[in-house]
C-alpha positions in Angstrom: 102.6 168.5 69.1 102.6 165.3 66.8 99.8 164.1 64.9 96.9 162.1 65.9 96.8 158.4 66.5 93.5 157.0 65.6 90.1 157.5 65.3 87.5 157.9 68.5 85.7 154.5 66.9 89.0 152.6 68.0 88.8 153.6 71.2 89.9 151.2 74.2 91.1 152.1 77.7 94.6 151.0 77.5 95.2 153.4 74.3 93.7 155.9 76.6 96.6 155.4 79.4 99.1 155.3 76.5 97.9 158.4 74.7 97.7 160.3 77.9 101.1 159.7 78.9 102.3 160.5 75.7 100.7 163.9 75.8 101.8 165.0 79.0 105.4 164.0 78.5 105.1 165.9 75.2 103.3 168.9 76.7 105.8 169.1 79.7 108.5 168.7 77.4 108.0 171.4 74.8 106.0 173.9 77.0 107.5 173.7 80.3 111.1 172.4 79.8 111.4 169.4 82.1 111.1 166.0 81.6 109.3 163.6 83.5 110.0 160.6 84.8 107.2 158.0 86.3 107.9 157.0 89.8 108.7 153.5 90.6 105.7 151.7 92.3 102.7 153.6 93.4 103.5 156.5 95.2 102.3 157.4 98.7 99.2 160.0 98.4 100.0 163.5 99.2 98.1 166.2 100.1 97.9 168.4 96.8 97.2 172.2 97.1 96.5 173.0 93.3 93.9 170.9 91.0 93.5 172.0 87.4 90.4 170.7 85.8 89.3 170.4 82.1 85.9 168.9 80.6 85.7 167.0 78.0 82.4 167.0 76.0 80.7 165.3 72.9 82.0 162.0 71.2 84.3 161.6 74.8 82.7 163.0 77.8 84.6 163.0 81.1 87.1 165.2 83.3 90.8 165.6 83.0 92.5 166.9 86.2 96.3 167.9 87.0 96.9 167.6 91.2 100.1 169.1 92.6 101.5 170.5 95.3 102.1 174.3 95.7 105.6 173.9 95.2 105.5 172.0 92.0 102.9 174.4 90.9 105.3 177.4 91.4 108.3 175.4 89.8 106.1 174.6 86.5 105.1 178.1 86.7 109.0 179.2 87.1 109.7 177.0 83.9 106.8 178.4 82.0 107.3 182.2 82.7 111.1 182.0 83.0 110.8 183.7 86.4 112.3 182.6 89.7 110.6 179.6 91.6 110.5 182.4 94.8 108.4 184.5 92.5 106.1 182.4 90.8 104.0 181.1 93.7 101.3 183.7 92.7 101.1 182.2 89.0 100.9 178.4 90.0 97.2 178.0 89.9 97.4 179.9 86.5 100.1 177.6 85.5 98.3 174.6 86.4 94.9 175.6 84.3 96.9 176.5 81.5 99.1 173.1 81.9 95.9 171.1 82.2 94.2 172.6 79.1 97.2 172.0 77.0 97.3 168.1 78.3 93.7 168.0 77.6 94.0 169.3 74.1 97.3 167.4 73.0 95.4 164.0 74.4 92.2 164.9 72.2 94.5 166.0 69.2 96.4 162.3 69.3 93.2 160.3 70.0 90.3 161.9 67.6 91.8 161.7 64.5 88.7 162.6 62.6 86.5 163.8 65.4 88.4 167.0 66.5 85.2 169.1 66.2 82.9 166.4 67.9 84.7 166.8 71.5 84.9 170.0 73.0 87.4 171.1 76.0 85.8 173.5 78.8 87.5 176.4 80.1 90.2 175.3 82.7 88.8 175.7 86.1 91.7 175.9 89.3 91.0 174.5 93.0 93.5 175.8 95.3 94.0 174.5 98.9 93.8 171.5 101.1 90.4 170.8 102.3 88.4 169.5 99.4 86.8 166.6 98.0 86.3 165.8 94.5 83.6 163.8 92.9 83.3 163.2 89.2 79.9 162.1 87.9 81.7 160.7 85.2 80.9 157.0 85.9 83.0 154.8 83.8 86.6 154.5 83.6 89.5 156.0 84.9 93.2 156.5 84.2 95.8 158.0 87.2 99.0 158.7 86.2 102.0 159.6 88.6 104.7 161.7 87.4 107.8 163.1 88.9 110.4 166.2 88.6 112.7 166.4 91.0 111.6 164.1 93.5 108.0 165.9 93.7 105.2 163.9 92.2 101.9 164.7 91.0 99.1 163.2 89.3 97.5 163.4 86.1 93.6 161.8 86.3 91.3 160.9 83.4 88.2 160.3 83.8 85.7 159.2 80.8 82.0 158.7 81.0 81.0 155.1 79.2 
């Protein structure tokens, strides 16, 4: 993964968005082997079946989530494991948890030049199913980035507590 870009004391919310976008593109390119696109306009909300969650604590507090459909999760698992999509559905939750962890780690590494040990990541948590609502207590700023691969849209969210 590429070198950190600046110290935590230089945070700006626009910078969070740019660094997160770069982290997502890098992780998916290197670890999943797919190139992502950014959908034009804001995609219509879709029901997501798999949500990976990683908490950040320390100099930077918040939550990073990766939300996708079960089909997108199976595609990601298939690419990561080198198995057919039809066999990868059961691995989708684990794959999204691992992707969430890698994106959060890459984001942290790019953002926190001298503070790597002052921001910790939680173990990934994965929620599967459609009948839930998620509310973050990280009252602060939110970055919501849609990405697409072969027409399947998924979302990366970062909520940072002020």
